[in-house]
C-alpha positions in Angstrom: 0.8 25.6 48.5 -0.6 23.1 46.1 -3.5 25.4 45.3 -1.0 28.2 44.6 0.9 25.9 42.2 -2.3 25.0 40.3 -3.5 28.6 40.2 -0.1 29.7 38.8 -0.3 26.8 36.3 -3.7 28.1 35.0 -2.9 31.8 35.3 -1.7 32.1 31.7 -3.5 29.2 29.9 -2.3 30.0 26.4 1.3 30.1 27.5 0.9 27.0 29.5 -0.6 25.1 26.5 2.2 26.2 24.2 4.7 25.1 26.8 3.0 21.7 27.1 3.0 21.3 23.3 6.7 22.1 23.3 7.4 19.3 25.8 5.1 17.0 23.8 7.2 17.7 20.7 10.3 16.5 22.5 8.5 13.4 23.8 7.2 12.7 20.3 10.7 13.1 18.9 12.0 10.5 21.3 9.3 7.9 21.3 8.2 8.0 17.7 11.7 8.2 16.1 13.1 5.5 18.3 9.9 3.4 17.9 9.9 3.8 14.1 13.6 2.9 13.8 13.4 -0.2 16.1 10.0 -1.2 14.7 11.0 -1.1 11.1 14.1 -3.2 11.7 12.2 -5.6 14.0 9.4 -6.0 11.5 11.8 -6.9 8.7 13.6 -9.3 11.1 10.3 -11.0 11.9 9.4 -11.4 8.3 12.8 -12.8 7.5 12.5 -15.2 10.4 8.9 -16.2 9.4 10.2 -18.6 6.8 9.5 -21.7 8.9 13.1 -22.8 8.5 15.7 -22.9 11.3 18.9 -22.1 9.4 20.0 -19.6 6.8 23.1 -20.5 4.8 25.0 -17.7 3.0 28.4 -17.4 1.4 31.3 -16.9 3.8 32.3 -13.3 4.2 28.7 -12.0 3.8 28.3 -8.7 5.7 25.1 -7.2 7.1 21.6 -8.1 6.1 21.1 -5.7 3.1 20.5 -8.1 0.2 23.7 -7.2 -1.5 25.3 -10.7 -1.5 26.3 -12.1 -4.9 25.3 -15.4 -6.5 28.1 -17.5 -5.2 26.5 -20.7 -3.8 25.8 -23.5 -6.4 22.1 -24.6 -6.4 23.4 -28.2 -6.3 24.4 -27.7 -2.6 20.8 -28.3 -1.7 21.2 -32.0 -2.4 24.5 -32.0 -0.3 22.8 -30.3 2.6 19.9 -32.8 2.5 22.3 -35.7 2.9 23.3 -34.5 6.3 21.7 -36.0 9.4 18.8 -33.9 10.7 18.2 -31.9 7.5 14.7 -32.3 6.2 14.8 -29.8 3.2 17.2 -27.3 1.7 15.9 -24.6 -0.6 18.0 -22.2 -2.7 16.8 -18.6 -3.2 18.2 -15.2 -4.3 18.0 -11.9 -2.5 18.8 -8.5 -4.0 18.2 -4.9 -3.0 17.1 -2.7 -5.9 16.5 1.0 -6.3 12.9 2.1 -6.6 11.0 5.4 -6.6 8.0 4.4 -4.6 9.8 3.5 -1.4 10.5 5.9 1.5 14.1 4.6 1.6 14.5 4.5 -2.2 15.3 0.8 -2.0 13.4 -2.5 -1.9 14.5 -6.1 -1.1 13.2 -8.7 -3.6 13.6 -12.4 -3.7 14.0 -14.9 -6.4 12.4 -18.3 -5.6 11.4 -21.6 -7.1 7.8 -21.3 -5.9 7.0 -25.0 -5.2 10.3 -25.7 -3.3 10.1 -22.4 -1.4 6.4 -23.0 -0.5 7.1 -26.5 0.7 9.2 -25.0 3.5 7.7 -21.6 4.1 4.1 -22.6 3.6 3.1 -19.7 1.3 -0.5 -19.8 0.2 -1.7 -17.9 -2.9 -4.6 -15.7 -1.9 -5.4 -14.1 -5.2 -4.3 -14.8 -8.8 -1.9 -17.6 -9.4 1.6 -18.8 -8.3 4.8 -17.8 -10.1 5.9 -19.5 -13.2 9.4 -21.0 -13.4 10.6 -18.0 -15.4 9.5 -14.7 -16.9 9.0 -11.1 -15.8 6.3 -11.7 -13.2 6.0 -11.2 -9.4 3.9 -12.1 -6.4 3.5 -9.8 -3.4 2.2 -10.3 0.1 -1.2 -9.0 1.0 0.1 -6.4 3.4 2.3 -4.8 0.7 -0.7 -5.0 -1.7 -2.9 -3.1 0.7 -0.1 -0.5 1.4 0.6 0.2 -2.2 -3.0 -0.2 -3.4 -2.0 -2.8 -6.0 -4.0 -5.5 -7.7 -3.3 -8.6 -9.7 -2.5 -7.6 -13.3 -0.8 -4.4 -12.3 2.9 -3.9 -13.1 5.9 -2.9 -11.1 9.2 -1.5 -12.4 12.2 -3.7 -11.7 15.5 -3.3 -13.4 14.0 -0.7 -15.7 11.3 -3.0 -17.1 7.8 -3.9 -16.1 7.1 -7.0 -14.1 3.4 -8.2 -14.0 1.8 -9.0 -10.6 0.3 -12.5 -11.0 -0.7 -13.2 -7.4 -0.7 -12.3 -3.8 0.3 -14.5 -0.9 0.3 -15.1 2.8 1.9 -15.2 5.3 4.4 -12.4 5.0 7.8 -14.1 4.9 11.1 -12.9 3.6 11.0 -10.1 1.0 7.6 -8.6 0.2 8.2 -9.0 -3.6 9.2 -12.3 -5.1 10.1 -13.2 -8.7 11.2 -16.4 -10.4 14.7 -17.5 -9.3 15.7 -18.1 -12.9 14.8 -14.6 -13.8 17.0 -13.1 -11.1 19.8 -15.5 -11.9 19.7 -14.4 -15.6 19.5 -10.7 -14.8 22.5 -10.8 -12.3 24.6 -13.4 -14.1 24.1 -16.1 -11.5 22.9 -19.1 -13.5 22.7 -22.3 -11.4 23.7 -20.3 -8.3 21.9 -18.7 -5.3 22.7 -16.1 -2.7 21.5 -18.2 0.2 19.6 -21.4 1.3 16.8 -22.1 3.7 17.4 -25.2 5.7 14.6 -27.0 7.5 15.6 -29.5 10.1 13.6 -32.6 11.2 11.3 -32.3 14.1 13.1 -32.8 17.4 16.5 -32.2 16.0 18.7 -29.5 17.5 19.2 -26.7 14.9 22.5 -25.6 16.4 23.9 -29.2 15.9 22.8 -29.2 12.3 24.3 -25.7 11.8 27.6 -26.8 13.1 27.6 -29.9 10.8 26.9 -27.7 7.8 29.7 -25.2 8.8 32.2 -28.1 9.4 31.5 -29.8 6.0 31.0 -26.6 4.0 33.5 -24.0 5.3 32.7 -21.7 2.4 29.4 -21.0 4.0 28.2 -18.7 6.7 25.5 -20.0 9.0 22.7 -17.9 10.6 20.0 -19.3 12.9 16.7 -17.6 12.2 16.1 -17.1 15.9 19.1 -14.8 16.0 17.9 -12.6 13.1 16.4 -9.8 15.2 19.6 -9.3 17.1 21.6 -9.4 13.9 19.4 -6.8 12.2 19.6 -4.5 15.3 23.4 -4.8 15.3 23.7 -4.4 11.5 23.4 -0.6 11.8 26.1 0.3 14.3 25.3 4.1 14.0 21.7 3.6 14.9 22.3 3.6 18.7 24.3 6.8 18.5 21.6 8.4 16.3 18.9 7.5 18.8 21.0 8.8 21.7 21.4 12.1 19.9 17.6 12.3 19.4 17.1 11.7 23.1 19.6 14.4 24.0 18.1 16.9 21.6 14.6 16.2 23.0 15.9 16.7 26.5 17.5 20.1 25.5 14.2 21.2 23.9 12.3 20.3 27.0 14.7 22.2 29.3 14.7 25.3 27.1 10.9 25.4 26.8 10.6 25.1 30.6 13.4 27.6 31.2 11.8 30.2 28.9 8.3 29.6 30.4 9.4 29.7 34.0 11.8 32.7 33.6 9.0 34.9 32.2 6.7 33.5 34.9 9.1 34.6 37.6 9.5 38.0 36.0 5.8 38.6 35.9 5.3 37.4 39.5 8.1 39.5 41.0 5.7 41.5 43.1 3.7 38.4 44.1 7.0 36.7 45.2 7.8 39.9 47.3 4.4 39.6 49.0 5.0 35.9 49.8 8.4 36.8 51.3 7.0 39.6 53.4 4.5 37.1 54.8 7.3 34.9 55.9 7.6 32.2 53.2 11.1 30.8 53.1 13.4 30.9 50.0 13.2 27.1 49.8 9.4 27.1 49.7 9.3 29.8 46.9 11.9 27.8 44.9 9.9 24.6 45.4 6.7 26.3 44.1 8.4 27.3 40.9 10.0 23.8 40.5 6.6 22.1 41.1 5.0 24.2 38.4 7.9 23.3 36.0 7.4 19.6 36.8 3.7 19.9 36.4 4.1 21.4 32.9 6.6 18.6 32.1 4.3 15.9 33.3 1.4 17.2 31.1 3.8 17.5 28.2 5.0 13.9 28.6 1.4 12.5 28.8 0.2 14.4 25.7 3.4 13.5 23.9 2.8 9.8 24.4 -0.9 10.2 23.5 0.2 12.0 20.2 2.7 9.2 19.5 0.0 6.5 20.0 -2.4 8.4 17.8 0.2 8.9 15.1 1.1 5.2 15.2 -2.6 4.3 14.8 -3.0 6.6 11.8 0.2 5.3 10.3 -1.1 1.8 10.3 -3.8 2.7 7.8 -1.4 4.1 5.1 1.8 2.0 5.5 3.2 -1.3 6.8 5.8 0.5 8.9 5.9 -0.5 12.5 6.3 1.9 15.4 7.6 -0.2 18.4 6.4 1.4 21.7 9.0 -0.2 24.0 8.4 0.1 27.7 12.0 0.9 28.4 12.0 3.8 25.8 8.8 5.2 27.4 10.4 5.0 30.8 13.5 6.8 29.6 11.3 9.4 27.9 9.5 10.1 31.1 12.7 10.4 33.1 14.3 12.7 30.4 11.2 14.9 30.3 11.0 15.3 34.1 14.8 15.9 34.2 14.5 18.5 31.5 11.7 20.2 33.4 13.6 20.2 36.6 16.7 21.6 35.0 14.7 24.2 33.0 13.0 25.3 36.2 16.1 25.4 38.3 17.5 28.8 37.3 14.1 30.6 37.5 13.5 28.9 40.9 16.8 30.1 42.3 16.2 33.6 40.8 12.8 33.8 42.5 14.3 32.6 45.8 17.1 35.2 45.7 14.8 38.2 45.1 14.9 40.9 47.7 11.5 41.3 49.3 11.6 45.1 49.3 12.7 45.4 45.7 10.2 42.8 44.7 7.3 44.7 46.4 8.3 47.9 44.5 8.5 46.1 41.1 6.1 47.4 38.5 
């Protein structure tokens, strides 16, 4: 019976290959789209959390992680934070999302920093060029962003409808990829002597949650975020993302089922006479249905394997042209395999039942 399944599988190689590619498309749709969505969010969360500080302090009432907060916190709060037990350093900074034309999303997060204070906590090191001045229309970018955009020191970037000069590159990637002087951002957005947030570094051995509670109690106008919680916050900041990904999985399952249904239906029609011969030789309806189902599952299995290979290849190629991350999560791959096999089984169900119900005499006389 296994030889019969494989011979049927190879009987029409062109159609089999097209069917496998159809299943692969569904797998690619699930794994790549889900991986790209989760990977991009997780990559930003990792960068935001790579600031070597344990606590973010933002204005109370801040919503999401989009860089849309206004300049509401006085810069002088840094001194007040540093007076609390356990606080080693507090650094003000600004974050703003701006519209750009060279981004796939049409937006980019930028940060305004005092370079010396910020570097003392984050540990930024200038790799090329020089550090930011205290003011002026100049920027530094991380080396990953430089490679992605093919930029060099001395080039300009358009921010707020004017040119900012790239004066240096830095590592490690932490926070926004593009940083400008804090005073420049404050002046542009009307936030002189204010910041959108603070980084708070605690002393070694001190519990960050205890310090966070002390800040919250003494400064109720603030919102406290632990950097270790950033990934979870980013993932939950887009409530519709889970629904979107579930829809993608559902669509891919339907694609797989329809491809298998069409393939196996035409297969059963072509093999009507062959099925009649098998019935006349005493093969049961269940065995005939199982042969058709096995072939459907075999096509699905090959489609799943090639779909995952295509996804890994695309992920590899993407790494050369962009910093976007495609997160190949084991759970997502497991769900994809189950969805693909389920789609194959459902798609092959009707053709299998139709083959099993064929009348032997009519099948033998089929032309």
